[in-house]
N, CA, C and O atoms as a Tripos MOL2 file, in Angstrom:
@<TRIPOS>MOLECULE
protein
  256   255    64     0     0
PROTEIN
NO_CHARGES

@<TRIPOS>ATOM
      1 N           9.3200   18.2970    7.0880 N.3       1 MET1
      2 CA          8.5700   18.2590    8.3190 C.3       1 MET1
      3 C           8.3240   16.7990    8.7000 C.2       1 MET1
      4 O           7.8490   16.0100    7.8840 O.2       1 MET1
      5 N           8.6420   16.4570    9.9120 N.am      2 THR2
      6 CA          8.4590   15.1030   10.4100 C.3       2 THR2
      7 C           7.0780   14.9820   11.0290 C.2       2 THR2
      8 O           6.6300   15.8570   11.7700 O.2       2 THR2
      9 N           6.4090   13.8710   10.7080 N.am      3 ARG3
     10 CA          5.0810   13.6150   11.2670 C.3       3 ARG3
     11 C           5.1530   12.4370   12.2160 C.2       3 ARG3
     12 O           5.9610   11.5240   12.0490 O.2       3 ARG3
     13 N           4.3030   12.4800   13.2000 N.am      4 ASP4
     14 CA          4.1770   11.3580   14.1140 C.3       4 ASP4
     15 C           3.3900   10.2720   13.3860 C.2       4 ASP4
     16 O           2.2720   10.5300   12.9410 O.2       4 ASP4
     17 N           3.9450    9.0560   13.2500 N.am      5 PRO5
     18 CA          3.2300    7.9930   12.5410 C.3       5 PRO5
     19 C           1.8440    7.7070   13.1180 C.2       5 PRO5
     20 O           0.9650    7.2360   12.3960 O.2       5 PRO5
     21 N           1.6410    7.9790   14.3790 N.am      6 ALA6
     22 CA          0.3290    7.7430   14.9840 C.3       6 ALA6
     23 C          -0.7260    8.6870   14.4180 C.2       6 ALA6
     24 O          -1.9200    8.3980   14.4880 O.2       6 ALA6
     25 N          -0.2930    9.8070   13.8600 N.am      7 ASP7
     26 CA         -1.2220   10.7840   13.2960 C.3       7 ASP7
     27 C          -1.5740   10.5030   11.8420 C.2       7 ASP7
     28 O          -2.4640   11.1510   11.2920 O.2       7 ASP7
     29 N          -0.8980    9.5530   11.2100 N.am      8 LEU8
     30 CA         -1.1460    9.2720    9.7960 C.3       8 LEU8
     31 C          -2.4570    8.5210    9.6120 C.2       8 LEU8
     32 O          -2.8300    7.6860   10.4350 O.2       8 LEU8
     33 N          -3.1420    8.8270    8.5330 N.am      9 THR9
     34 CA         -4.4280    8.1880    8.2210 C.3       9 THR9
     35 C          -4.2420    7.1630    7.1110 C.2       9 THR9
     36 O          -3.1720    7.0660    6.5100 O.2       9 THR9
     37 N          -5.2810    6.4160    6.8530 N.am     10 ALA10
     38 CA         -5.2550    5.4610    5.7420 C.3      10 ALA10
     39 C          -4.9660    6.1920    4.4370 C.2      10 ALA10
     40 O          -4.2310    5.6800    3.5920 O.2      10 ALA10
     41 N          -5.5360    7.3840    4.2630 N.am     11 ALA11
     42 CA         -5.3020    8.1600    3.0430 C.3      11 ALA11
     43 C          -3.8350    8.5540    2.9090 C.2      11 ALA11
     44 O          -3.2990    8.5680    1.8010 O.2      11 ALA11
     45 N          -3.1820    8.8720    4.0210 N.am     12 ASP12
     46 CA         -1.7570    9.2030    3.9920 C.3      12 ASP12
     47 C          -0.9410    8.0020    3.5160 C.2      12 ASP12
     48 O          -0.0400    8.1370    2.6880 O.2      12 ASP12
     49 N          -1.2700    6.8330    4.0480 N.am     13 TYR13
     50 CA         -0.5560    5.6250    3.6450 C.3      13 TYR13
     51 C          -0.8140    5.2820    2.1790 C.2      13 TYR13
     52 O           0.0930    4.8380    1.4740 O.2      13 TYR13
     53 N          -2.0380    5.4860    1.7240 N.am     14 LEU14
     54 CA         -2.3460    5.2290    0.3130 C.3      14 LEU14
     55 C          -1.6060    6.1940   -0.5990 C.2      14 LEU14
     56 O          -1.1360    5.7980   -1.6650 O.2      14 LEU14
     57 N          -1.4960    7.4490   -0.1960 N.am     15 ASP15
     58 CA         -0.7130    8.4080   -0.9880 C.3      15 ASP15
     59 C           0.7290    7.9360   -1.1100 C.2      15 ASP15
     60 O           1.3190    7.9870   -2.1890 O.2      15 ASP15
     61 N           1.2860    7.4810   -0.0070 N.am     16 GLY16
     62 CA          2.6540    6.9610   -0.0280 C.3      16 GLY16
     63 C           2.7760    5.7240   -0.9110 C.2      16 GLY16
     64 O           3.7610    5.5610   -1.6310 O.2      16 GLY16
     65 N           1.7740    4.8610   -0.8510 N.am     17 ALA17
     66 CA          1.7860    3.6510   -1.6780 C.3      17 ALA17
     67 C           1.7770    4.0200   -3.1590 C.2      17 ALA17
     68 O           2.4960    3.4200   -3.9590 O.2      17 ALA17
     69 N           0.9670    4.9980   -3.5180 N.am     18 ARG18
     70 CA          0.9230    5.4450   -4.9250 C.3      18 ARG18
     71 C           2.2680    6.0280   -5.3550 C.2      18 ARG18
     72 O           2.7350    5.7730   -6.4650 O.2      18 ARG18
     73 N           2.8820    6.8050   -4.4760 N.am     19 GLU19
     74 CA          4.1900    7.3850   -4.7880 C.3      19 GLU19
     75 C           5.2340    6.2860   -4.9860 C.2      19 GLU19
     76 O           6.0420    6.3530   -5.9120 O.2      19 GLU19
     77 N           5.2150    5.2850   -4.1250 N.am     20 MET20
     78 CA          6.1900    4.2000   -4.2530 C.3      20 MET20
     79 C           5.9340    3.3740   -5.5070 C.2      20 MET20
     80 O           6.8790    2.9330   -6.1600 O.2      20 MET20
     81 N           4.6830    3.1630   -5.8460 N.am     21 ALA21
     82 CA          4.3590    2.4320   -7.0790 C.3      21 ALA21
     83 C           4.8570    3.2150   -8.2950 C.2      21 ALA21
     84 O           5.4040    2.6280   -9.2290 O.2      21 ALA21
     85 N           4.6710    4.5250   -8.2880 N.am     22 ALA22
     86 CA          5.1280    5.3660   -9.4010 C.3      22 ALA22
     87 C           6.6450    5.3860   -9.4960 C.2      22 ALA22
     88 O           7.1990    5.5740  -10.5790 O.2      22 ALA22
     89 N           7.3190    5.1930   -8.3670 N.am     23 ALA23
     90 CA          8.7810    5.1740   -8.3340 C.3      23 ALA23
     91 C           9.3330    3.7700   -8.5810 C.2      23 ALA23
     92 O          10.5290    3.5310   -8.4130 O.2      23 ALA23
     93 N           8.4570    2.8400   -8.9800 N.am     24 ASP24
     94 CA          8.8390    1.4490   -9.2450 C.3      24 ASP24
     95 C           9.4130    0.7680   -7.9970 C.2      24 ASP24
     96 O          10.4190    0.0620   -8.0620 O.2      24 ASP24
     97 N           8.7540    0.9960   -6.8730 N.am     25 ARG25
     98 CA          9.1120    0.3590   -5.6060 C.3      25 ARG25
     99 C           7.9060   -0.4390   -5.1240 C.2      25 ARG25
    100 O           7.2620   -0.0520   -4.1500 O.2      25 ARG25
    101 N           7.5870   -1.5650   -5.8020 N.am     26 PRO26
    102 CA          6.3460   -2.2800   -5.5200 C.3      26 PRO26
    103 C           6.2390   -2.8440   -4.1080 C.2      26 PRO26
    104 O           5.1440   -2.8870   -3.5490 O.2      26 PRO26
    105 N           7.3470   -3.2740   -3.5240 N.am     27 TYR27
    106 CA          7.2340   -3.8500   -2.1910 C.3      27 TYR27
    107 C           6.9260   -2.7760   -1.1460 C.2      27 TYR27
    108 O           6.1220   -3.0000   -0.2420 O.2      27 TYR27
    109 N           7.5610   -1.6170   -1.2710 N.am     28 LEU28
    110 CA          7.2370   -0.5230   -0.3580 C.3      28 LEU28
    111 C           5.7950   -0.0630   -0.5610 C.2      28 LEU28
    112 O           5.1030    0.2570    0.4050 O.2      28 LEU28
    113 N           5.3430   -0.0300   -1.8070 N.am     29 ALA29
    114 CA          3.9500    0.3270   -2.0900 C.3      29 ALA29
    115 C           3.0200   -0.6680   -1.4050 C.2      29 ALA29
    116 O           2.0280   -0.2750   -0.7920 O.2      29 ALA29
    117 N           3.3360   -1.9330   -1.5060 N.am     30 TYR30
    118 CA          2.5360   -2.9840   -0.8740 C.3      30 TYR30
    119 C           2.4830   -2.8040    0.6510 C.2      30 TYR30
    120 O           1.4120   -2.8960    1.2510 O.2      30 TYR30
    121 N           3.6330   -2.5500    1.2700 N.am     31 LEU31
    122 CA          3.6710   -2.3860    2.7240 C.3      31 LEU31
    123 C           2.8440   -1.1880    3.1800 C.2      31 LEU31
    124 O           2.1070   -1.2730    4.1630 O.2      31 LEU31
    125 N           2.9670   -0.0820    2.4690 N.am     32 LEU32
    126 CA          2.1730    1.0980    2.8140 C.3      32 LEU32
    127 C           0.6830    0.8420    2.6060 C.2      32 LEU32
    128 O          -0.1430    1.2740    3.4100 O.2      32 LEU32
    129 N           0.3450    0.1470    1.5390 N.am     33 ALA33
    130 CA         -1.0580   -0.1670    1.2730 C.3      33 ALA33
    131 C          -1.6150   -1.1080    2.3390 C.2      33 ALA33
    132 O          -2.7720   -0.9720    2.7370 O.2      33 ALA33
    133 N          -0.8180   -2.0470    2.8000 N.am     34 GLU34
    134 CA         -1.2730   -2.9420    3.8670 C.3      34 GLU34
    135 C          -1.5660   -2.1670    5.1430 C.2      34 GLU34
    136 O          -2.5320   -2.4650    5.8450 O.2      34 GLU34
    137 N          -0.7410   -1.1780    5.4440 N.am     35 GLU35
    138 CA         -1.0080   -0.3450    6.6210 C.3      35 GLU35
    139 C          -2.3000    0.4490    6.4230 C.2      35 GLU35
    140 O          -3.0840    0.6070    7.3580 O.2      35 GLU35
    141 N          -2.5170    0.9400    5.2190 N.am     36 ALA36
    142 CA         -3.7700    1.6500    4.9210 C.3      36 ALA36
    143 C          -4.9540    0.7060    5.1030 C.2      36 ALA36
    144 O          -5.9830    1.0950    5.6560 O.2      36 ALA36
    145 N          -4.8110   -0.5300    4.6400 N.am     37 ALA37
    146 CA         -5.8910   -1.5100    4.7630 C.3      37 ALA37
    147 C          -6.2070   -1.7920    6.2350 C.2      37 ALA37
    148 O          -7.3740   -1.9410    6.5980 O.2      37 ALA37
    149 N          -5.1890   -1.8640    7.0720 N.am     38 LYS38
    150 CA         -5.4050   -2.1040    8.5020 C.3      38 LYS38
    151 C          -6.1760   -0.9680    9.1640 C.2      38 LYS38
    152 O          -6.8710   -1.1730   10.1590 O.2      38 LYS38
    153 N          -6.0470    0.2310    8.6000 N.am     39 ARG39
    154 CA         -6.6950    1.4100    9.1800 C.3      39 ARG39
    155 C          -8.0450    1.7110    8.5290 C.2      39 ARG39
    156 O          -8.6600    2.7370    8.8180 O.2      39 ARG39
    157 N          -8.4990    0.8250    7.6580 N.am     40 THR40
    158 CA         -9.7440    1.0350    6.9270 C.3      40 THR40
    159 C         -10.8160    0.0860    7.4630 C.2      40 THR40
    160 O         -10.6160   -1.1290    7.4700 O.2      40 THR40
    161 N         -11.9490    0.6250    7.9120 N.am     41 PRO41
    162 CA        -12.9740   -0.2350    8.5100 C.3      41 PRO41
    163 C         -13.8730   -0.9620    7.5040 C.2      41 PRO41
    164 O         -14.4590   -1.9860    7.8530 O.2      41 PRO41
    165 N         -13.9980   -0.4710    6.2840 N.am     42 GLU42
    166 CA        -14.9240   -1.0650    5.3150 C.3      42 GLU42
    167 C         -14.2660   -2.2220    4.5670 C.2      42 GLU42
    168 O         -13.2570   -2.0160    3.8920 O.2      42 GLU42
    169 N         -14.8140   -3.4340    4.6710 N.am     43 PRO43
    170 CA        -14.2220   -4.6010    4.0040 C.3      43 PRO43
    171 C         -14.0920   -4.4540    2.4880 C.2      43 PRO43
    172 O         -13.1080   -4.9190    1.9120 O.2      43 PRO43
    173 N         -15.0620   -3.8200    1.8320 N.am     44 ALA44
    174 CA        -14.9800   -3.6570    0.3760 C.3      44 ALA44
    175 C         -13.8200   -2.7410   -0.0030 C.2      44 ALA44
    176 O         -13.1430   -2.9740   -1.0040 O.2      44 ALA44
    177 N         -13.5930   -1.7100    0.7900 N.am     45 THR45
    178 CA        -12.4790   -0.8000    0.5210 C.3      45 THR45
    179 C         -11.1490   -1.5050    0.7580 C.2      45 THR45
    180 O         -10.2010   -1.3280   -0.0080 O.2      45 THR45
    181 N         -11.0820   -2.2990    1.8110 N.am     46 VAL46
    182 CA         -9.8700   -3.0710    2.1010 C.3      46 VAL46
    183 C          -9.5550   -4.0020    0.9300 C.2      46 VAL46
    184 O          -8.4030   -4.0990    0.5070 O.2      46 VAL46
    185 N         -10.5610   -4.6790    0.4130 N.am     47 ALA47
    186 CA        -10.3580   -5.5830   -0.7240 C.3      47 ALA47
    187 C          -9.8500   -4.8140   -1.9420 C.2      47 ALA47
    188 O          -8.9840   -5.3010   -2.6670 O.2      47 ALA47
    189 N         -10.3810   -3.6290   -2.1640 N.am     48 GLY48
    190 CA         -9.9280   -2.8070   -3.2860 C.3      48 GLY48
    191 C          -8.4860   -2.3650   -3.1350 C.2      48 GLY48
    192 O          -7.7320   -2.3600   -4.1090 O.2      48 GLY48
    193 N          -8.0940   -1.9930   -1.9220 N.am     49 ILE49
    194 CA         -6.7100   -1.5990   -1.6590 C.3      49 ILE49
    195 C          -5.7810   -2.7640   -1.9420 C.2      49 ILE49
    196 O          -4.7600   -2.6110   -2.6130 O.2      49 ILE49
    197 N          -6.1430   -3.9290   -1.4250 N.am     50 ARG50
    198 CA         -5.2740   -5.1010   -1.5990 C.3      50 ARG50
    199 C          -5.2220   -5.5580   -3.0540 C.2      50 ARG50
    200 O          -4.2050   -6.0930   -3.4940 O.2      50 ARG50
    201 N          -6.2870   -5.3580   -3.7940 N.am     51 ALA51
    202 CA         -6.2720   -5.7130   -5.2210 C.3      51 ALA51
    203 C          -5.4020   -4.7470   -6.0150 C.2      51 ALA51
    204 O          -4.7530   -5.1390   -6.9850 O.2      51 ALA51
    205 N          -5.3930   -3.4980   -5.6050 N.am     52 THR52
    206 CA         -4.5990   -2.4850   -6.3070 C.3      52 THR52
    207 C          -3.1120   -2.6400   -6.0260 C.2      52 THR52
    208 O          -2.2810   -2.3900   -6.9000 O.2      52 THR52
    209 N          -2.7770   -3.0520   -4.8100 N.am     53 PHE53
    210 CA         -1.3820   -3.1890   -4.3930 C.3      53 PHE53
    211 C          -1.1290   -4.6130   -3.8850 C.2      53 PHE53
    212 O          -0.9850   -4.8150   -2.6800 O.2      53 PHE53
    213 N          -1.0720   -5.6050   -4.7870 N.am     54 PRO54
    214 CA         -0.8420   -6.9870   -4.3490 C.3      54 PRO54
    215 C           0.5970   -7.1910   -3.8790 C.2      54 PRO54
    216 O           1.4900   -6.4150   -4.2190 O.2      54 PRO54
    217 N           0.8010   -8.2280   -3.1080 N.am     55 ASP55
    218 CA          2.1420   -8.5800   -2.6250 C.3      55 ASP55
    219 C           3.0040   -8.9600   -3.8240 C.2      55 ASP55
    220 O           2.7170   -9.9540   -4.4910 O.2      55 ASP55
    221 N           4.0540   -8.1910   -4.1130 N.am     56 PRO56
    222 CA          4.8710   -8.4840   -5.2940 C.3      56 PRO56
    223 C           5.6790   -9.7770   -5.1670 C.2      56 PRO56
    224 O           6.1630  -10.2990   -6.1720 O.2      56 PRO56
    225 N           5.8300  -10.2950   -3.9600 N.am     57 THR57
    226 CA          6.5820  -11.5380   -3.8050 C.3      57 THR57
    227 C           5.7470  -12.7470   -4.1870 C.2      57 THR57
    228 O           6.2920  -13.8250   -4.4260 O.2      57 THR57
    229 N           4.4060  -12.5790   -4.2480 N.am     58 THR58
    230 CA          3.5570  -13.6940   -4.6370 C.3      58 THR58
    231 C           3.0420  -13.5570   -6.0650 C.2      58 THR58
    232 O           2.4720  -14.5010   -6.6120 O.2      58 THR58
    233 N           3.2400  -12.3850   -6.6730 N.am     59 THR59
    234 CA          2.7600  -12.1620   -8.0340 C.3      59 THR59
    235 C           3.9060  -11.9910   -9.0210 C.2      59 THR59
    236 O           3.6860  -11.6260  -10.1760 O.2      59 THR59
    237 N           5.1040  -12.2480   -8.5780 N.am     60 ARG60
    238 CA          6.2830  -12.0780   -9.3990 C.3      60 ARG60
    239 C           6.3010  -13.0790  -10.5410 C.2      60 ARG60
    240 O           6.0280  -14.2640  -10.3520 O.2      60 ARG60
    241 N           6.6250  -12.5870  -11.7230 N.am     61 GLU61
    242 CA          6.7150  -13.4620  -12.9040 C.3      61 GLU61
    243 C           8.1720  -13.6730  -13.2590 C.2      61 GLU61
    244 O           8.9500  -12.7210  -13.3160 O.2      61 GLU61
    245 N           8.5320  -14.8940  -13.4920 N.am     62 GLU62
    246 CA          9.8880  -15.2280  -13.8980 C.3      62 GLU62
    247 C          10.0460  -15.0510  -15.3930 C.2      62 GLU62
    248 O           9.1790  -15.4470  -16.1710 O.2      62 GLU62
    249 N          11.1500  -14.4600  -15.7870 N.am     63 SER63
    250 CA         11.4040  -14.3140  -17.2290 C.3      63 SER63
    251 C          12.4150  -15.3730  -17.6480 C.2      63 SER63
    252 O          13.2630  -15.7870  -16.8590 O.2      63 SER63
    253 N          12.3130  -15.7970  -18.8820 N.am     64 ASP64
    254 CA         13.2240  -16.8220  -19.3840 C.3      64 ASP64
    255 C          14.5440  -16.2500  -19.8190 C.2      64 ASP64
    256 O          15.4200  -16.9890  -20.2660 O.2      64 ASP64
@<TRIPOS>BOND
     1     1     2 1
     2     2     3 1
     3     3     4 2
     4     3     5 am
     5     5     6 1
     6     6     7 1
     7     7     8 2
     8     7     9 am
     9     9    10 1
    10    10    11 1
    11    11    12 2
    12    11    13 am
    13    13    14 1
    14    14    15 1
    15    15    16 2
    16    15    17 am
    17    17    18 1
    18    18    19 1
    19    19    20 2
    20    19    21 am
    21    21    22 1
    22    22    23 1
    23    23    24 2
    24    23    25 am
    25    25    26 1
    26    26    27 1
    27    27    28 2
    28    27    29 am
    29    29    30 1
    30    30    31 1
    31    31    32 2
    32    31    33 am
    33    33    34 1
    34    34    35 1
    35    35    36 2
    36    35    37 am
    37    37    38 1
    38    38    39 1
    39    39    40 2
    40    39    41 am
    41    41    42 1
    42    42    43 1
    43    43    44 2
    44    43    45 am
    45    45    46 1
    46    46    47 1
    47    47    48 2
    48    47    49 am
    49    49    50 1
    50    50    51 1
    51    51    52 2
    52    51    53 am
    53    53    54 1
    54    54    55 1
    55    55    56 2
    56    55    57 am
    57    57    58 1
    58    58    59 1
    59    59    60 2
    60    59    61 am
    61    61    62 1
    62    62    63 1
    63    63    64 2
    64    63    65 am
    65    65    66 1
    66    66    67 1
    67    67    68 2
    68    67    69 am
    69    69    70 1
    70    70    71 1
    71    71    72 2
    72    71    73 am
    73    73    74 1
    74    74    75 1
    75    75    76 2
    76    75    77 am
    77    77    78 1
    78    78    79 1
    79    79    80 2
    80    79    81 am
    81    81    82 1
    82    82    83 1
    83    83    84 2
    84    83    85 am
    85    85    86 1
    86    86    87 1
    87    87    88 2
    88    87    89 am
    89    89    90 1
    90    90    91 1
    91    91    92 2
    92    91    93 am
    93    93    94 1
    94    94    95 1
    95    95    96 2
    96    95    97 am
    97    97    98 1
    98    98    99 1
    99    99   100 2
   100    99   101 am
   101   101   102 1
   102   102   103 1
   103   103   104 2
   104   103   105 am
   105   105   106 1
   106   106   107 1
   107   107   108 2
   108   107   109 am
   109   109   110 1
   110   110   111 1
   111   111   112 2
   112   111   113 am
   113   113   114 1
   114   114   115 1
   115   115   116 2
   116   115   117 am
   117   117   118 1
   118   118   119 1
   119   119   120 2
   120   119   121 am
   121   121   122 1
   122   122   123 1
   123   123   124 2
   124   123   125 am
   125   125   126 1
   126   126   127 1
   127   127   128 2
   128   127   129 am
   129   129   130 1
   130   130   131 1
   131   131   132 2
   132   131   133 am
   133   133   134 1
   134   134   135 1
   135   135   136 2
   136   135   137 am
   137   137   138 1
   138   138   139 1
   139   139   140 2
   140   139   141 am
   141   141   142 1
   142   142   143 1
   143   143   144 2
   144   143   145 am
   145   145   146 1
   146   146   147 1
   147   147   148 2
   148   147   149 am
   149   149   150 1
   150   150   151 1
   151   151   152 2
   152   151   153 am
   153   153   154 1
   154   154   155 1
   155   155   156 2
   156   155   157 am
   157   157   158 1
   158   158   159 1
   159   159   160 2
   160   159   161 am
   161   161   162 1
   162   162   163 1
   163   163   164 2
   164   163   165 am
   165   165   166 1
   166   166   167 1
   167   167   168 2
   168   167   169 am
   169   169   170 1
   170   170   171 1
   171   171   172 2
   172   171   173 am
   173   173   174 1
   174   174   175 1
   175   175   176 2
   176   175   177 am
   177   177   178 1
   178   178   179 1
   179   179   180 2
   180   179   181 am
   181   181   182 1
   182   182   183 1
   183   183   184 2
   184   183   185 am
   185   185   186 1
   186   186   187 1
   187   187   188 2
   188   187   189 am
   189   189   190 1
   190   190   191 1
   191   191   192 2
   192   191   193 am
   193   193   194 1
   194   194   195 1
   195   195   196 2
   196   195   197 am
   197   197   198 1
   198   198   199 1
   199   199   200 2
   200   199   201 am
   201   201   202 1
   202   202   203 1
   203   203   204 2
   204   203   205 am
   205   205   206 1
   206   206   207 1
   207   207   208 2
   208   207   209 am
   209   209   210 1
   210   210   211 1
   211   211   212 2
   212   211   213 am
   213   213   214 1
   214   214   215 1
   215   215   216 2
   216   215   217 am
   217   217   218 1
   218   218   219 1
   219   219   220 2
   220   219   221 am
   221   221   222 1
   222   222   223 1
   223   223   224 2
   224   223   225 am
   225   225   226 1
   226   226   227 1
   227   227   228 2
   228   227   229 am
   229   229   230 1
   230   230   231 1
   231   231   232 2
   232   231   233 am
   233   233   234 1
   234   234   235 1
   235   235   236 2
   236   235   237 am
   237   237   238 1
   238   238   239 1
   239   239   240 2
   240   239   241 am
   241   241   242 1
   242   242   243 1
   243   243   244 2
   244   243   245 am
   245   245   246 1
   246   246   247 1
   247   247   248 2
   248   247   249 am
   249   249   250 1
   250   250   251 1
   251   251   252 2
   252   251   253 am
   253   253   254 1
   254   254   255 1
   255   255   256 2
@<TRIPOS>SUBSTRUCTURE
     1 MET1         2 RESIDUE 1 A MET
     2 THR2         6 RESIDUE 1 A THR
     3 ARG3        10 RESIDUE 1 A ARG
     4 ASP4        14 RESIDUE 1 A ASP
     5 PRO5        18 RESIDUE 1 A PRO
     6 ALA6        22 RESIDUE 1 A ALA
     7 ASP7        26 RESIDUE 1 A ASP
     8 LEU8        30 RESIDUE 1 A LEU
     9 THR9        34 RESIDUE 1 A THR
    10 ALA10       38 RESIDUE 1 A ALA
    11 ALA11       42 RESIDUE 1 A ALA
    12 ASP12       46 RESIDUE 1 A ASP
    13 TYR13       50 RESIDUE 1 A TYR
    14 LEU14       54 RESIDUE 1 A LEU
    15 ASP15       58 RESIDUE 1 A ASP
    16 GLY16       62 RESIDUE 1 A GLY
    17 ALA17       66 RESIDUE 1 A ALA
    18 ARG18       70 RESIDUE 1 A ARG
    19 GLU19       74 RESIDUE 1 A GLU
    20 MET20       78 RESIDUE 1 A MET
    21 ALA21       82 RESIDUE 1 A ALA
    22 ALA22       86 RESIDUE 1 A ALA
    23 ALA23       90 RESIDUE 1 A ALA
    24 ASP24       94 RESIDUE 1 A ASP
    25 ARG25       98 RESIDUE 1 A ARG
    26 PRO26      102 RESIDUE 1 A PRO
    27 TYR27      106 RESIDUE 1 A TYR
    28 LEU28      110 RESIDUE 1 A LEU
    29 ALA29      114 RESIDUE 1 A ALA
    30 TYR30      118 RESIDUE 1 A TYR
    31 LEU31      122 RESIDUE 1 A LEU
    32 LEU32      126 RESIDUE 1 A LEU
    33 ALA33      130 RESIDUE 1 A ALA
    34 GLU34      134 RESIDUE 1 A GLU
    35 GLU35      138 RESIDUE 1 A GLU
    36 ALA36      142 RESIDUE 1 A ALA
    37 ALA37      146 RESIDUE 1 A ALA
    38 LYS38      150 RESIDUE 1 A LYS
    39 ARG39      154 RESIDUE 1 A ARG
    40 THR40      158 RESIDUE 1 A THR
    41 PRO41      162 RESIDUE 1 A PRO
    42 GLU42      166 RESIDUE 1 A GLU
    43 PRO43      170 RESIDUE 1 A PRO
    44 ALA44      174 RESIDUE 1 A ALA
    45 THR45      178 RESIDUE 1 A THR
    46 VAL46      182 RESIDUE 1 A VAL
    47 ALA47      186 RESIDUE 1 A ALA
    48 GLY48      190 RESIDUE 1 A GLY
    49 ILE49      194 RESIDUE 1 A ILE
    50 ARG50      198 RESIDUE 1 A ARG
    51 ALA51      202 RESIDUE 1 A ALA
    52 THR52      206 RESIDUE 1 A THR
    53 PHE53      210 RESIDUE 1 A PHE
    54 PRO54      214 RESIDUE 1 A PRO
    55 ASP55      218 RESIDUE 1 A ASP
    56 PRO56      222 RESIDUE 1 A PRO
    57 THR57      226 RESIDUE 1 A THR
    58 THR58      230 RESIDUE 1 A THR
    59 THR59      234 RESIDUE 1 A THR
    60 ARG60      238 RESIDUE 1 A ARG
    61 GLU61      242 RESIDUE 1 A GLU
    62 GLU62      246 RESIDUE 1 A GLU
    63 SER63      250 RESIDUE 1 A SER
    64 ASP64      254 RESIDUE 1 A ASP
């Protein structure tokens, strides 16, 4: 079933972010979480979302 993206809520985006994180797709998880953060009015909740799903391009660790 196709959904209109305008109808999606922050919770929908967070569910998708969790699914992508579980599938080892950190960048997609980050993008979905950022959309959830944009749709969340409470600053403390936004901070929690961003802490849970940090940008993997800035937290990447190099291996030797």
